[in-house]
OpenMM code with the backbone's topology and positions (N, CA, C; nanometers):
from openmm import Vec3, app, unit

residues = "UNK UNK UNK UNK UNK UNK UNK UNK UNK UNK UNK UNK UNK UNK UNK UNK UNK UNK UNK UNK UNK UNK UNK UNK UNK UNK UNK UNK UNK UNK UNK UNK UNK UNK UNK UNK UNK UNK UNK UNK UNK UNK UNK UNK UNK UNK UNK UNK UNK UNK UNK UNK UNK UNK UNK UNK UNK UNK UNK UNK UNK UNK UNK UNK UNK UNK UNK UNK UNK UNK UNK UNK UNK UNK UNK UNK UNK UNK UNK UNK UNK UNK UNK UNK UNK UNK UNK UNK UNK UNK UNK UNK UNK UNK UNK UNK UNK UNK UNK UNK UNK UNK UNK UNK UNK UNK UNK UNK UNK UNK UNK UNK UNK UNK".split()
positions = [
    Vec3(0.0895, -0.1371, -0.0124),
    Vec3(0.0038, 0.0015, -0.0094),
    Vec3(0.0885, 0.1202, -0.0131),
    Vec3(0.0620, 0.2319, -0.0979),
    Vec3(0.1330, 0.3483, -0.0741),
    Vec3(0.0406, 0.4472, -0.0632),
    Vec3(0.1073, 0.5675, 0.0338),
    Vec3(0.0654, 0.6490, 0.0551),
    Vec3(0.1420, 0.7723, 0.0708),
    Vec3(0.0809, 0.8698, -0.0135),
    Vec3(0.2001, 1.0110, -0.0227),
    Vec3(0.1610, 1.1043, 0.0831),
    Vec3(0.2445, 1.1557, 0.1701),
    Vec3(0.2064, 1.2299, 0.2864),
    Vec3(0.3062, 1.3743, 0.2575),
    Vec3(0.2675, 1.4694, 0.2568),
    Vec3(0.3311, 1.6113, 0.2164),
    Vec3(0.2769, 1.7370, 0.3112),
    Vec3(0.4048, 1.8310, 0.3054),
    Vec3(0.3888, 1.9398, 0.3640),
    Vec3(0.3610, 2.0256, 0.1953),
    Vec3(0.3177, 1.9847, 0.0797),
    Vec3(0.2951, 2.0680, 0.0017),
    Vec3(0.0928, 2.0529, -0.0579),
    Vec3(0.0336, 2.1250, 0.0071),
    Vec3(-0.0950, 2.0602, -0.0062),
    Vec3(-0.1626, 2.0681, -0.1649),
    Vec3(-0.0813, 2.1654, -0.2124),
    Vec3(-0.1407, 2.1731, -0.3615),
    Vec3(-0.1014, 2.0813, -0.4336),
    Vec3(-0.0017, 1.9782, -0.3939),
    Vec3(0.0387, 1.8475, -0.4646),
    Vec3(-0.0364, 1.7366, -0.4256),
    Vec3(-0.0644, 1.7567, -0.2907),
    Vec3(-0.1408, 1.6509, -0.2560),
    Vec3(-0.3169, 1.6527, -0.3524),
    Vec3(-0.3585, 1.8166, -0.3479),
    Vec3(-0.4653, 1.8158, -0.4518),
    Vec3(-0.4295, 1.7837, -0.5862),
    Vec3(-0.3663, 1.8178, -0.6566),
    Vec3(-0.3235, 1.7534, -0.7651),
    Vec3(-0.2970, 1.6423, -0.8003),
    Vec3(-0.2349, 1.5666, -0.7089),
    Vec3(-0.2232, 1.4162, -0.6664),
    Vec3(-0.3580, 1.3163, -0.6939),
    Vec3(-0.4600, 1.3891, -0.6086),
    Vec3(-0.5784, 1.3247, -0.5963),
    Vec3(-0.6466, 1.3539, -0.7392),
    Vec3(-0.6401, 1.4479, -0.8072),
    Vec3(-0.7023, 1.4799, -0.9426),
    Vec3(-0.6595, 1.3741, -0.9968),
    Vec3(-0.5328, 1.3354, -1.0085),
    Vec3(-0.4563, 1.2569, -1.0690),
    Vec3(-0.4935, 1.0625, -1.0590),
    Vec3(-0.5084, 1.0601, -0.9599),
    Vec3(-0.5247, 0.9146, -0.9056),
    Vec3(-0.6603, 0.9149, -0.7574),
    Vec3(-0.7202, 0.8536, -0.7798),
    Vec3(-0.8653, 0.8930, -0.7019),
    Vec3(-0.8485, 0.7567, -0.5668),
    Vec3(-0.7678, 0.6414, -0.6231),
    Vec3(-0.7014, 0.5870, -0.5242),
    Vec3(-0.6035, 0.5967, -0.4302),
    Vec3(-0.5040, 0.6358, -0.4525),
    Vec3(-0.3989, 0.6206, -0.3676),
    Vec3(-0.4204, 0.6953, -0.2323),
    Vec3(-0.3741, 0.6462, -0.1498),
    Vec3(-0.3725, 0.6776, -0.0187),
    Vec3(-0.2907, 0.8607, 0.0146),
    Vec3(-0.3934, 0.9437, 0.0649),
    Vec3(-0.2899, 1.0653, 0.0779),
    Vec3(-0.2888, 1.0997, 0.2620),
    Vec3(-0.2019, 1.1801, 0.2569),
    Vec3(-0.2277, 1.2506, 0.4165),
    Vec3(-0.0811, 1.3993, 0.3696),
    Vec3(-0.1433, 1.4871, 0.4686),
    Vec3(-0.1032, 1.6259, 0.4912),
    Vec3(0.0253, 1.6080, 0.6084),
    Vec3(0.1061, 1.6606, 0.6280),
    Vec3(0.1692, 1.7432, 0.7036),
    Vec3(0.2110, 1.8599, 0.7228),
    Vec3(0.1900, 1.8938, 0.8684),
    Vec3(0.1663, 2.0210, 0.8878),
    Vec3(0.2392, 2.0795, 1.0089),
    Vec3(0.3107, 2.2226, 0.9877),
    Vec3(0.3677, 2.2927, 1.0984),
    Vec3(0.2867, 2.3279, 1.1701),
    Vec3(0.1613, 2.3447, 1.1659),
    Vec3(0.0975, 2.4665, 1.2437),
    Vec3(-0.0413, 2.4251, 1.2407),
    Vec3(-0.1166, 2.4933, 1.3164),
    Vec3(-0.2620, 2.4402, 1.3157),
    Vec3(-0.3405, 2.5524, 1.1890),
    Vec3(-0.3965, 2.4975, 1.1001),
    Vec3(-0.4493, 2.5750, 1.0177),
    Vec3(-0.5887, 2.5442, 0.9892),
    Vec3(-0.7025, 2.6538, 0.9830),
    Vec3(-0.8715, 2.6556, 0.9969),
    Vec3(-0.8953, 2.5354, 0.8764),
    Vec3(-0.8211, 2.5508, 0.7494),
    Vec3(-0.9027, 2.4882, 0.6445),
    Vec3(-0.8507, 2.3314, 0.6485),
    Vec3(-0.7412, 2.3287, 0.7553),
    Vec3(-0.6958, 2.1770, 0.7024),
    Vec3(-0.7966, 2.0464, 0.6895),
    Vec3(-0.9000, 2.0728, 0.7583),
    Vec3(-0.9809, 1.9445, 0.7984),
    Vec3(-1.0832, 1.9772, 0.6498),
    Vec3(-1.1331, 2.0627, 0.6390),
    Vec3(-1.2228, 2.0608, 0.5270),
    Vec3(-1.1348, 2.0070, 0.4005),
    Vec3(-1.0388, 2.0628, 0.3833),
    Vec3(-0.9271, 2.0062, 0.2693),
    Vec3(-0.9188, 1.8699, 0.2842),
    Vec3(-0.9003, 1.8113, 0.3971),
    Vec3(-0.8617, 1.6650, 0.4057),
    Vec3(-0.9712, 1.5906, 0.3745),
    Vec3(-1.0885, 1.6125, 0.4084),
    Vec3(-1.2143, 1.5577, 0.3447),
    Vec3(-1.2475, 1.5895, 0.1939),
    Vec3(-1.2461, 1.6944, 0.1576),
    Vec3(-1.2343, 1.7220, 0.0316),
    Vec3(-1.1579, 1.6030, -0.0821),
    Vec3(-1.0378, 1.6069, -0.0276),
    Vec3(-0.9059, 1.5035, -0.0903),
    Vec3(-0.9198, 1.3784, -0.0558),
    Vec3(-1.0123, 1.3204, 0.0610),
    Vec3(-0.9979, 1.2143, 0.0908),
    Vec3(-0.8491, 1.1608, 0.1640),
    Vec3(-0.7755, 1.2756, 0.2132),
    Vec3(-0.7002, 1.2511, 0.2888),
    Vec3(-0.7068, 1.1674, 0.4277),
    Vec3(-0.6226, 1.0804, 0.4537),
    Vec3(-0.6614, 0.9675, 0.6104),
    Vec3(-0.5275, 0.9998, 0.7056),
    Vec3(-0.4007, 1.0966, 0.6660),
    Vec3(-0.3407, 1.0570, 0.7701),
    Vec3(-0.3098, 1.2286, 0.7852),
    Vec3(-0.2620, 1.2672, 0.9196),
    Vec3(-0.2375, 1.4030, 0.9310),
    Vec3(-0.1052, 1.4227, 1.0512),
    Vec3(0.0271, 1.4474, 0.9777),
    Vec3(0.1403, 1.4738, 1.0342),
    Vec3(0.1309, 1.6061, 1.1649),
    Vec3(0.1482, 1.6089, 1.2762),
    Vec3(0.1665, 1.6940, 1.3406),
    Vec3(0.2381, 1.6970, 1.4323),
    Vec3(0.3173, 1.8087, 1.4294),
    Vec3(0.4209, 1.7971, 1.5236),
    Vec3(0.3939, 1.7823, 1.7025),
    Vec3(0.4997, 1.7441, 1.7529),
    Vec3(0.4828, 1.7192, 1.8904),
    Vec3(0.4585, 1.8254, 1.9599),
    Vec3(0.4975, 1.9505, 1.9334),
    Vec3(0.4597, 2.0801, 2.0267),
    Vec3(0.3311, 2.1257, 2.0132),
    Vec3(0.2451, 2.0230, 1.9284),
    Vec3(0.0854, 2.0543, 1.9161),
    Vec3(0.0058, 1.9592, 1.9096),
    Vec3(0.0891, 1.8598, 2.0186),
    Vec3(-0.0024, 1.7481, 2.0211),
    Vec3(-0.0423, 1.7323, 2.1585),
    Vec3(-0.1705, 1.8030, 2.1556),
    Vec3(-0.2580, 1.7950, 2.2916),
    Vec3(-0.3860, 1.7034, 2.2941),
    Vec3(-0.4065, 1.6905, 2.3901),
    Vec3(-0.4941, 1.5591, 2.3890),
    Vec3(-0.6405, 1.6071, 2.3030),
    Vec3(-0.6752, 1.7490, 2.3198),
    Vec3(-0.7753, 1.7882, 2.2634),
    Vec3(-0.7542, 1.8158, 2.0974),
    Vec3(-0.6835, 1.8510, 2.0548),
    Vec3(-0.6138, 1.8202, 1.9106),
    Vec3(-0.6041, 1.6987, 1.8434),
    Vec3(-0.5486, 1.5957, 1.9115),
    Vec3(-0.5534, 1.4745, 1.9056),
    Vec3(-0.7080, 1.3740, 1.8719),
    Vec3(-0.7760, 1.4189, 1.9565),
    Vec3(-0.8749, 1.3746, 1.9733),
    Vec3(-0.9865, 1.4295, 1.8452),
    Vec3(-0.9644, 1.5604, 1.8437),
    Vec3(-1.0206, 1.6473, 1.6963),
    Vec3(-0.9944, 1.5663, 1.5721),
    Vec3(-0.8561, 1.5086, 1.5789),
    Vec3(-0.8090, 1.4754, 1.4504),
    Vec3(-0.8554, 1.3206, 1.4393),
    Vec3(-0.8865, 1.2380, 1.5431),
    Vec3(-0.9129, 1.0826, 1.5479),
    Vec3(-1.0640, 1.0806, 1.5165),
    Vec3(-1.1492, 1.1758, 1.5589),
    Vec3(-1.3049, 1.1877, 1.5573),
    Vec3(-1.3618, 1.2028, 1.4303),
    Vec3(-1.2762, 1.2639, 1.3192),
    Vec3(-1.2543, 1.2556, 1.1869),
    Vec3(-1.2525, 1.1492, 1.1148),
    Vec3(-1.1734, 1.0657, 1.1964),
    Vec3(-1.1171, 0.9185, 1.1361),
    Vec3(-1.0053, 0.9145, 1.0436),
    Vec3(-0.9257, 1.0425, 1.0836),
    Vec3(-0.7724, 1.0927, 1.0367),
    Vec3(-0.6796, 0.9846, 1.1199),
    Vec3(-0.5801, 0.9060, 1.0692),
    Vec3(-0.4996, 0.9014, 1.1357),
    Vec3(-0.3820, 1.0018, 1.1734),
    Vec3(-0.3347, 0.9779, 1.3138),
    Vec3(-0.2475, 1.0654, 1.3572),
    Vec3(-0.1082, 1.0419, 1.3400),
    Vec3(-0.0336, 1.1192, 1.3265),
    Vec3(0.0726, 1.1108, 1.2673),
    Vec3(0.2170, 1.2254, 1.3399),
    Vec3(0.2525, 1.1763, 1.4451),
    Vec3(0.3251, 1.2967, 1.5506),
    Vec3(0.4528, 1.2906, 1.5034),
    Vec3(0.5320, 1.4131, 1.4837),
    Vec3(0.6615, 1.4217, 1.4578),
    Vec3(0.7374, 1.5210, 1.5220),
    Vec3(0.8474, 1.5450, 1.5023),
    Vec3(0.9542, 1.4435, 1.5341),
    Vec3(0.9148, 1.3706, 1.6709),
    Vec3(0.9303, 1.2624, 1.6737),
    Vec3(0.9239, 1.1722, 1.7981),
    Vec3(1.0566, 1.1186, 1.8171),
    Vec3(1.1558, 1.2218, 1.8868),
    Vec3(1.2633, 1.1785, 1.9070),
    Vec3(1.3410, 1.1609, 2.0674),
    Vec3(1.2123, 1.2157, 2.1473),
    Vec3(1.2949, 1.2179, 2.2634),
    Vec3(1.2498, 1.0885, 2.3515),
    Vec3(1.3091, 0.9992, 2.4600),
    Vec3(1.2233, 0.8942, 2.5326),
    Vec3(1.1132, 0.9504, 2.5531),
    Vec3(1.0743, 1.0892, 2.6555),
    Vec3(0.9691, 1.1330, 2.6852),
    Vec3(0.8843, 1.1211, 2.5542),
    Vec3(0.9002, 1.1714, 2.4338),
    Vec3(0.7862, 1.1914, 2.3610),
    Vec3(0.7406, 0.9995, 2.3040),
    Vec3(0.8149, 0.9476, 2.2888),
    Vec3(0.8240, 0.7757, 2.2884),
    Vec3(0.7171, 0.7087, 2.3816),
    Vec3(0.7246, 0.7716, 2.5160),
    Vec3(0.6433, 0.7183, 2.6049),
    Vec3(0.5316, 0.7624, 2.6038),
    Vec3(0.4838, 0.8994, 2.5563),
    Vec3(0.3720, 0.9904, 2.5291),
    Vec3(0.2756, 0.8567, 2.4364),
    Vec3(0.3637, 0.8659, 2.2926),
    Vec3(0.2864, 0.8187, 2.2035),
    Vec3(0.2876, 0.6868, 2.2431),
    Vec3(0.2941, 0.5920, 2.3141),
    Vec3(0.2861, 0.4482, 2.3661),
    Vec3(0.1758, 0.4899, 2.4592),
    Vec3(0.1851, 0.5455, 2.5135),
    Vec3(0.0642, 0.5829, 2.6291),
    Vec3(-0.0490, 0.5994, 2.5744),
    Vec3(-0.0265, 0.7213, 2.4930),
    Vec3(-0.1923, 0.7629, 2.4232),
    Vec3(-0.1763, 0.7419, 2.3145),
    Vec3(-0.1425, 0.7351, 2.1964),
    Vec3(-0.1536, 0.7181, 2.0807),
    Vec3(-0.0578, 0.5715, 2.0221),
    Vec3(-0.0752, 0.4417, 2.0377),
    Vec3(-0.0019, 0.3533, 1.9962),
    Vec3(-0.0201, 0.3140, 1.8687),
    Vec3(-0.1334, 0.3438, 1.7969),
    Vec3(-0.1713, 0.2956, 1.6519),
    Vec3(-0.0916, 0.4411, 1.5395),
    Vec3(-0.0393, 0.5213, 1.6300),
    Vec3(0.0357, 0.6463, 1.5321),
    Vec3(0.1357, 0.5966, 1.4884),
    Vec3(0.1492, 0.6259, 1.3322),
    Vec3(0.2704, 0.6596, 1.2342),
    Vec3(0.3223, 0.7344, 1.2660),
    Vec3(0.4597, 0.7051, 1.3440),
    Vec3(0.5685, 0.8346, 1.3853),
    Vec3(0.6887, 0.8653, 1.2644),
    Vec3(0.7052, 1.0015, 1.2773),
    Vec3(0.8697, 1.0445, 1.2414),
    Vec3(0.9400, 1.0378, 1.3383),
    Vec3(1.0657, 0.9696, 1.3188),
    Vec3(1.1786, 1.0291, 1.3928),
    Vec3(1.2891, 1.0657, 1.3456),
    Vec3(1.4012, 1.1191, 1.4081),
    Vec3(1.5210, 1.1517, 1.3713),
    Vec3(1.6016, 1.0617, 1.4353),
    Vec3(1.5626, 0.9786, 1.5221),
    Vec3(1.6296, 0.8859, 1.6288),
    Vec3(1.6069, 0.7236, 1.5879),
    Vec3(1.6319, 0.6966, 1.4892),
    Vec3(1.5819, 0.5529, 1.4248),
    Vec3(1.6238, 0.4543, 1.5650),
    Vec3(1.7462, 0.4641, 1.5918),
    Vec3(1.7930, 0.3641, 1.7063),
    Vec3(1.7363, 0.3368, 1.8149),
    Vec3(1.7268, 0.4751, 1.8645),
    Vec3(1.6300, 0.4786, 2.0011),
    Vec3(1.4843, 0.4739, 1.9688),
    Vec3(1.4421, 0.4863, 1.8681),
    Vec3(1.3034, 0.4381, 1.8384),
    Vec3(1.2825, 0.2828, 1.8202),
    Vec3(1.3813, 0.2416, 1.7390),
    Vec3(1.3856, 0.0686, 1.7327),
    Vec3(1.4147, -0.0148, 1.8630),
    Vec3(1.4982, 0.0461, 1.9770),
    Vec3(1.4959, -0.0074, 2.1166),
    Vec3(1.4077, -0.0233, 2.1929),
    Vec3(1.3279, 0.1115, 2.1700),
    Vec3(1.1867, 0.1584, 2.2427),
    Vec3(1.0848, 0.0893, 2.2173),
    Vec3(1.0728, 0.0594, 2.0762),
    Vec3(0.9633, -0.0541, 2.0239),
    Vec3(0.9687, -0.1642, 2.0716),
    Vec3(1.0994, -0.2272, 2.0518),
    Vec3(1.1463, -0.3809, 2.0884),
    Vec3(1.0913, -0.3519, 2.2173),
    Vec3(1.0788, -0.2732, 2.2953),
    Vec3(1.0889, -0.2959, 2.4578),
    Vec3(0.9175, -0.2602, 2.4760),
    Vec3(0.8305, -0.2318, 2.3974),
    Vec3(0.7107, -0.1994, 2.4174),
    Vec3(0.6091, -0.2707, 2.3437),
    Vec3(0.5823, -0.4061, 2.3864),
    Vec3(0.4728, -0.4821, 2.2633),
    Vec3(0.3388, -0.4012, 2.2636),
    Vec3(0.2602, -0.3101, 2.3509),
    Vec3(0.1380, -0.2522, 2.3101),
    Vec3(0.1826, -0.1847, 2.1468),
    Vec3(0.2926, -0.1350, 2.1002),
    Vec3(0.3202, -0.0688, 2.0142),
    Vec3(0.3209, -0.1656, 1.8606),
    Vec3(0.3295, -0.3001, 1.9089),
    Vec3(0.3305, -0.4315, 1.7902),
    Vec3(0.1868, -0.4719, 1.7364),
    Vec3(0.0827, -0.4217, 1.7944),
    Vec3(-0.0561, -0.4694, 1.7888),
    Vec3(-0.1066, -0.3869, 1.6771),
    Vec3(-0.0266, -0.2880, 1.5918),
    Vec3(-0.0786, -0.2143, 1.4655),
    Vec3(0.0303, -0.2396, 1.3630),
    Vec3(-0.0823, -0.2699, 1.2155),
    Vec3(-0.0088, -0.2713, 1.1077),
    Vec3(0.0988, -0.1688, 1.0927),
] * unit.nanometer
topology = app.Topology()
chain = topology.addChain("A")
for resn in residues:
    res = topology.addResidue(resn, chain)
    for name in ("N", "CA", "C"):
        topology.addAtom(name, app.Element.getBySymbol(name[0]), res)
């Protein structure tokens, strides 16, 4: 399964016009009021959210819309623990691959998701 996730929302909209079936997602570095209507219009199912914006309220708003949460960057052990505890099905982005790999191995609750 291929999924295209990008900061370039114009490219995501163009890709949706070119291919009605490809999985799409957005990455954002800030909170934008148009993001949810845009995602619905373009059938995007992933939203990359900076860890600094990962509040319970925002995460609930995202998941209530059926959107998969993609926090980034998940680099510190504190952030990894937060993701494991609250958002174990998230698709994470990390700059600390070795740290994440060790953390992942020791947290079987993260293994239940594809």
